[in-house]
N, C-alpha and C positions, 0 to 999 in steps of 0.2 A: 248656664249662667252661674249656677251654684258652684260648679267645678272651677270656673274662672275666678270667682270670688275666693274660693279656698286656696287656689294657686297664688293669688295676689297676697293673701294673708301669710302664706308660707314664705314667699320671696321677699316681702317687705323688710323684715329684720336684716336679711342678708344684704339687700341693697343699701339700707341705711348704714350698716356696718362698713360696707365698702366705701361709701361716701365719706364717712368720718375718717377712715384710714387714709383715703387719698388726700383729704384736707390736711391731715397730719403730716403726710409726706411732702405735700406741695410747699409748705412754708410756714406752718403754724405749729412748731414743736411745743410740747407741753413741759413746763418746769413745775416740779412739785413745790408747793409752799404750804406747809402744814398738811392739812388733809384735803385741800381742794386744788385743782390744777389751775395754773395761770397761763394764759395763751399769750404768745409773743407775736409781734408783727413779722411779716416776711422779711423786712430789711434787717431786723435784729437777728433773725434766724440765719440769714445768709452770711452775716458777719461772723457768727459763731461757727458756722460750718467752714468758712475760709480759714479761720484761726485753727480749727481742729485738724484741717487737712495739711497744714504745714508740718514738715518733718521736724522732730525734736533734734536739737543739736547733740552731737556725740560728746559726752562729757569727759571721758578719759581716754588715754592712749591705749589701754588694754582693750576697750570696746572697739577701737578702730582696727586693731590687729586681730580681731576674732576671726577664726578660720570658718569657712563655709564648707560643709560636707555635702557631697552630691551622691545620691543613692544610685547604684547600678541599675540599669534598665532590666526589668524582668518581663518577658512577654506574657500576655494574658494566658490564663489556663486553657488547656485544650479540652474541648468538649464536643461531642457529636450532636448534630442537630437531630432531635428526636422526630422521626417521621410521624406525622399525624395520621394514625391509622384507626379508622372505624372498623367495626366488624365487617361491614360490607366490602371495604377496601381490602382488608386482609384476606377475605375469601376470594376476591377477584385476583389478588396477587398470587395466591396459592394456585388458582386455576391457570393463570398465565404461566407460572413456573412449570406446571405439568404439561401445558401445551408446548412450551419451549423445549422441554426435555424430550417430548415426543416428536419434535421436528416441525411442528405446526407453527411457524413463525408468524403467518398472517393472523391466525387465531389469537396467538399470544399478544401481538401488537394491538389487535382490536380490544382484547380484554383489558390491557393496560390503559388504552385510551379511555375506556369506560371508567376505570378507576380514577384517572386524571380529571374526568368531568366531575367526580365527587370531591376530590381533594386537589385542586389545581395548584396549590402552593406547596406541595410535597416534593421536595428536591429529590428524594430517593426514587419516587415514581418516574420522574423525568430521566433520571440516570438509567433505570432499568429499561425504559423505552428506547433510550439511545443505544443500549447494548443490543437490543433486538434489531434496531434499524441497521446497526453496523453488521450484524450477522446476515442481514438481507442485502448487504452491499449497497445500501442507500446512504452513501457517505456524507453528502451534504446535509441531509436531514439528521443524521446521527450527530454531526458536529453542532448543528443548531440546537438539538435537544440537550446535548451535554452542556452547551453554553447557558441554556435556560436553567439547567440544574445548578450550575455554578452561581448564577445570579440569586438563586433561592437558598443556597447552601449555608449562608451565614458564615460562621467561623468553623464549620466542620471541615478541618483540613484533610482528613482522609477521603471524604467524599469529593472535595475539590481536586485532590490529587488524582483520584480515579477518573474524574471528568476530563482533566487535562490529558490523561493517557488515552482516553477514548477519542478526544479531539486529534491527538497525534496520529492514532491509527486511521482515523477517517481522512486526515490530510494525506497520509501515505497512500491510501487507497485511490485518491484522485491524482497522485503524482506530485503533490506539493511538498517536496522534501524539506525545503527551508522552513515552511510553516510548521511541519511536523517536528522539526528540531526545536523551534521556539516553544511549541506546546510541551515537549519533553522537558525543556529547561524550566518551564513554569511548574511542571509536575514535580521536578526534583527540588525546586526552590520552596515548595509548600510543605516541606517536612517539618 
């Protein structure tokens, strides 16, 4: 009960401030007259806003002929999505890399899946698991995993390009040459 009362006392000023601000926005603008505010009726406020919203007429010929300059589009800066790696995940990825280098693809995939249970939104982990599935000749799963990595890659163009190349290799593995060409085109377009 005491906690509820304390919460109410903390929130009361915020609620009252919000009510006053919304009343101000709804139709009772304040005009300063000396040191005290004078409130106007909603009708008077709407007439003032209508008059203020009308564009001012152009007064001279020079202002009419003023040139407008348009800036050239510059793409957003490139940055790599930082993989969220805890100590546990980095240890698991190191173990998976050792297993992959030793040729133990089943063990490497299991270790990567364990890392993904810890950090399921890590695009780099999905990419690495797609590489392992491609090496295991599990082409459909490799394509799905690379697509999942692309969905999580944000604007990391290098990772997205790598994923599109993995998708192209997976599609070639199942004989989908036109799909592989489309994926290669997307990889080349993401430079």
